[in-house]
N, C-alpha and C positions, 0 to 999 in steps of 0.2 A: 493855079491854088497855091498860095504861098503856104512853107510848111513850117513850123515852128524849130524844129532840130534842124533848118537850114536859114537862120537868120545868124546877122552878124553877130561874133562870139564877143565874149565879154571876158577877161583872163579875171580870175580870181585865186587868193591866197589865203589856204584855209589852214589852221594850224588843229590839230588834236591829238588825241592819243596816241603811240604807234599799234597798239592791238586794233584801234578802228580803222587805223591806214591797211593795215594786215586784211581786218575785214572785205574791204572796198576790193582789193585783191581776190579772195574770195568769191565773192561776188561776180569779178567777171568771170573768173573760172567755172561760177554756176550757169552762167548767161552762154559761156561757150558749151559746156554742156548739152544745152536746149538747141544748139548750134546756130547761136546768134555770135557775129562777129562784132563786138564793141569795145571802146576803151572805157575809163574812168570817166573822165569827164562825161561821156554820154550818161554812162549806167546812174551818175551821178544827178544829171539833169531830168533825167525818164525819171528817178526818184522822186526829186521835188515836184515834178511835173504832176507825179499822181498825189501829191498829199494835197487832203481837203484843207481847205480855209474852216478850220472848227477849231477856235480857239480852245475851248473844252478839252478836245481831243488830243491836241498837240499840247496842251500841259499834263496831260495823262503818258505822253510821249517822252515827255524833259523830263517826267518822275521817274519813268521806268526807265532812262539811261543811267540818271545821276544815281540810282542805287545798282546799276550793274556793277559787281563782284572784281578785281583785277583779274586777268586770266579768263574771263568768260568765254572769251574765243581759242580758249589756247591750244583746243584739237585741229582749226581749221586749216591750220598750215601744212598738217600732212592726211589730208583726206584724197586718197587714192581713187576713189569714185571722180575728183574731177578732172580733166587736163591740163595740162601745165599752159598757162599761155604764155608767149613770149612778150616782155614790155615794149613798149613803143620806141621807136626813137633809134638812131643808125646802132648794127651789130657788132662788137668788138673784135676787133683782128687781134687774134692770137698768134704771136709769132715765134717759131721756132727757137729754141733756148741755144 
């Protein structure tokens, strides 16, 4: 059986507010708290896959998003109930001075 999560990848570029980008990081940390090892890309793919194709509901979600005040997620970065997750990619090597 072929799985959706194993299909060929398509790279996309998304431009969105910094607070939304930070929110994705928090959601990855929340998944880690539930024992899931995931990436930002996999999490976003899962969220898009979970959405129903319901025009009215999508319109409601868009309207809710457009009314969110700046700073809505301000306290997210300080959540100590979520584990820290190392970002993907090579680790930076710190050299003694």
